[in-house]
N, C-alpha and C positions, 0 to 999 in steps of 0.2 A: 267491281271483281276481288279490285279493293281492300274493299270493303267487307262481303264474302270472309277470305278470307284471313282477314286478322280476326274475327268476328269467332269464325272455324276455332282460331286457334286460342282463344278466351277460354269454350270448355258451351261448346254448344250440347246440349241433351240431347239426344235421339226420342221417344217413348216406348223403346221396344230397341234396345243393339244391340243382345242376343237374349231373340225365339225364344232359345236352347235352357234358357238362367230366368225359368216366373221371376224369382223374386226380383229378377231390377226390370221389367215389366213395366207396364205402368195399366194394362188393356188385362181383360180377360175376351176370351175371345177375339178379338179387335175391338172390341169395343173400351172408349176411354174410362179411364173412370179415377175418382175424385186422388188421387195418388197425380194424377196428371196433370192437375195442376199446381206444382211444385215443378213441376218442371216447362212448363209455361211463365212462371213466374218467376222463375232465375234463368230463363231465357225472354224474358221482355228484362230483366233491367241488363245482363250482358249486351243486349243486341239498346240499348239507349248508354247507357254508356257509354260504350263503341262512337253512335250515336253523336252525344255531348262532346266527344273528346277531337272528336272530327272538326262539330261548327266552330268550336273551341280554338282550333288550327287557323283554319279557311276566315273570321275573323281575323286575327291575329297578318295574320295574309295581307288579306281585303288591305287593316287599317295601316299598316305598311309599304304597301304601296302605294298608297292613297297619303302617304307620310313623301313617301321618293319623292310621286310626280306632283306636291302643290308645289312648287317654284315660290313658292319661297311665298307663298297666298296665304294668307293667315288667320283664315274663316276656314277655308284648303284640310289649315295644320289642324285645326281645331275640334274636326271633325273626325281627321283620321286621328288625332291622341284622340277623340272622346269615342271615336272604334277601339282599338291596343286596350283604353282601361276599363272599358268594359268586360272583353272579351278574359282581360288575367282577373277583373276578378270574381269573371266567372267559373274562373281556374280552378281560384280562390275559396270559393265555395264548395266547386268538385270538393276537393283533397280534402275541406274538413268537414266533409261532410262521411267521407269515407273514411276518415283518424277516431272522428269521434264514435261507428257503427266501431272500429277494431276497438277503440276503446274501451264500450261499454261490454262489448266479446270478451278482450283478455280479465276485464274485473272485474265485472258479476258470473262470465262461464270458462272461466279457469283459457282462456284459447283453444278449444275446440275447433272456434270456426263457425259455429252454426249457426252463429245468425248470419250469417248473408244464405243459407239454406230451410227449404224448407219445407224439415221429416214426417211429415203426415203422413206416410204406410209405415215410420221405426219401432212405432214404440210400445213390447205387448202390455195391452191390456189389459191381463190378469195379474200385472203389478201387483 
């Protein structure tokens, strides 16, 4: 339930938040169109990011607990340090991937934030 609240706070999008506003709906007469793909892709990215952060937090917690309960046993200490080390490496990789994408967005797209959005239906074909 807590994960559900966290994910919804991050921006899970509905297929048709307001049925009166046809421009923001990706369905036509209740049938999903290709524009729904951008919503599915965005929701998968949001959920996977939340899942990665949750897994890294659990790894750090388990590694810390194992370290505290090792009672000086060198094998248990080494295993706990390895768990925490891999959790920190995973966090660094996750943050670096986000920052690389953000830098690409700022340098090449003018910082519009459109790199993190898949907009299939927003471009006019007559331009």
